[in-house]
N, C-alpha and C positions, 0 to 999 in steps of 0.2 A: 347444399352440401357444405360442411364446415372444415376448415383446415385442421382443426382438432381431430376430426374423423379420422382424415387421412392419416394423421400421426398415430392414432389409436390401431388402424388397418395395418399401416407399416410394422408397428410394434408386435401385432398379433403374428404377420407372416415371418417376422425375422426369429421371433420367439418359438413359433410353431406350438403354442400354448396359450390360453386365453388367460389362465391363472398367472403365468410369468408376466405376460404382456399387461396384465392389470396392475400388479406390483411395480412394473417399470414405470407405468403411467400414473401412479399413485391413486388409483380408484380401484373399486371393487370388480369383482368377475363378472357380476350380474350386470353391472353399469356398462363395461366394455363389451359385453355380449349384447345388451340392448342398443347400443351404439353402432354395432355392425348391421343388427338387424333393420334400423333405421336407415343406414347408407344402403344397404341392399335395396330396400324398399323405395327408397328416392331414385336409385339408379335403374329399378326394374330390371335387375339383373342378379345372379346368383354370383357372389364373389368367393366365398368358401364352402366347398364340399364337404359336409361334416358326416361322420359314420364312426360309431363305437369308440367316442371319446378322441377319434384321431380326425386330423383334417387336411384337406390339400386345397391349393388354389384351382380356380377354374380357369379355363383360357382367358376367359374376361378378368379374371381377378389377376392372374398374371400380367396382362396389358396395364390394368388399374395400377398395380403395385410399381410398375416402371416408371408410368406417368406420374403418380403420387410422389414418388422419391424424387423426382426432378423438380416437381413443383414445391415441395417442403424444401429441398436444399435451396432453390432460387429465392425463396422467401426469407430463408436465414441470411443468404447472402445480401439480399437487400437490406435487412434489419443491420447488418454489421455494416454495409456502406453507409446508411444513415447515422449510425452511431459514430463513425469517423467523421463524417461530415461535421455532425453537431460538435465534436470535439475541438475540429479546427476554427470553428465559428467561435467558440467559448474558449478563448486561448487561456492558458494557464501559465503564469510566471511563477516558477518554485524557488523559494529564499531556504537556504540553511542558516541557522543561527546558532551561536556557541551557546551551550547551557550556561545560565548565570551572567549573561550578557544583558544589561538593561536595555530595551527596546523602546523606549519612550520616543527618542529620534525615529527611529526605524517605523513605528506605527503613524507618526506625524508624516513621514514621506510617503508611507503606502497610501495614506488616505488623500494626499494632494494626488499623487499619481492617477489612484482610481478615478478622482473626479473629472480627470482629462482622459481616461480611457476606460469607457464602460464596458468594452468589450472582453476585458481581460480580469480574469480574478487571480488572485494571490494565495498562494499556500506557503505557510511558514513552517519549517521542520527543526525542532532543537535536537542537538546531539552533541558528541564530544568533538574534539579535533580531528582525529583520524576517521571516525564516522562521517564527518562532512565531508572531508577530502575524497575519500572512498565514493560517496554518492556523487560528487562533482567530476570526478574521473569517468563515471559510469553514465553520464549524463542525465541522472535522476535529479539534479539539482541545476537551477540556471545561475546561480549566484549564492556565495557564502559569506557570512559575516564570521570571521575565524581568526585567530592569531597564527602569524607566520613562524615556524618553530625551525624551518631548515632552509640552507641557502637555495637549494635548487629546487624547493617545493613549489614554488609559483610559476617556473619556467614555462609551462604550458598553458597557463592563463594570464590574461591581463589582471593587473591588481591595481588597487588603489589604497593608499594609507587613508584611515577613516579618523581615528583619534588614539591618543597614548592613555590607557586606562591604568590608574594607580593599584597597586597591589593593596589588599585589605586582609588583615587577620581579625577573625571574630573567634573570641574566647569567653567563658563564664565570667561572670562578676566575681566568682569565688577564685578564680586564678590569680596567681601572683602576677602574671602579665598585665592584668586588668589595671593594676597600680601604677604600671609605667606609662610614660608619656608617649614612649614609641618603643617597637620592639625590632631588633636586628634578626637577621634570618638565623645567626648561631643560637639565638634565645629559642628558637623554635625546634631545635635537633631532638628534645626530650619528649615532645608531645605528639599526639596521634593526629594524623591529618585526615579530614573529611575530603574525599575525592569525589568531584562529579563527572562521572563517567559511566559509559554502557559496560555490561559485564563482557563483551567481545573484547574491548579495547582498555580494558582495566590496567594491563601489565604494561601497555605503551605509556599510558598517563602515570602509573607510577614511576617508570624510569624517567620520564621526562621530567617530574617534579623533583626527584631524586638529584637528577642533575643540576636543576635551578636552585635546589636549597642546600645541596652540598651535604646530604644528611641520608640517613637510612630510616627515615621514619615510618612507622607503622600506617597504614592507610585504612580508613574504612569507607566502603563504596557507599554513593549515593546516586541515584538516577536523576533527580532532580534538585531545584532548590529548596521546596518545601521540606523535602525528606532530609535533606541535608541539615 
């Protein structure tokens, strides 16, 4: 007797229909009927009394239904427990990284860390500022590499200053700005800005950079560096 046959039997009893049970179990009606016949032959007892396309469970069928339901549920509970145990054994450290941040140092640090911690895997998630901070607050990330934009932003978390990143303006070689040795913020006022941001937080990103650049620049949304 197979666990799969128990599940087929439970589906038939719950649906009160071989055709509906077969559809629910993703097999043909003839196949599920055959499995019920094999099950009854193995048990040596009739579980389902059939008559005029209708059926009902026999007394033994009712008992077998109750016991099968408990066994199947116990099996599912056991699978879930094993899954949780496996997750705990294979610990995962989740890092959020600001889109566009050069991760060369991060990759070097991760490789060094993993050499000494074989039981831990690292997942890196890229996103914009608000996206990463939201995930950190929800516990979906363990650490983020992000810029601090607001004074009270990191009050609930420990924070370490990593590095100061210089701003860079990338322009077409045909742009008048390309002929200049350097560009001032006011030089950018009339140019459209390509903004790295998720669609959900693009308004927050636009407002932040409008404040930084003191401009009402137009923005084009880009989700990652290649598309930017």
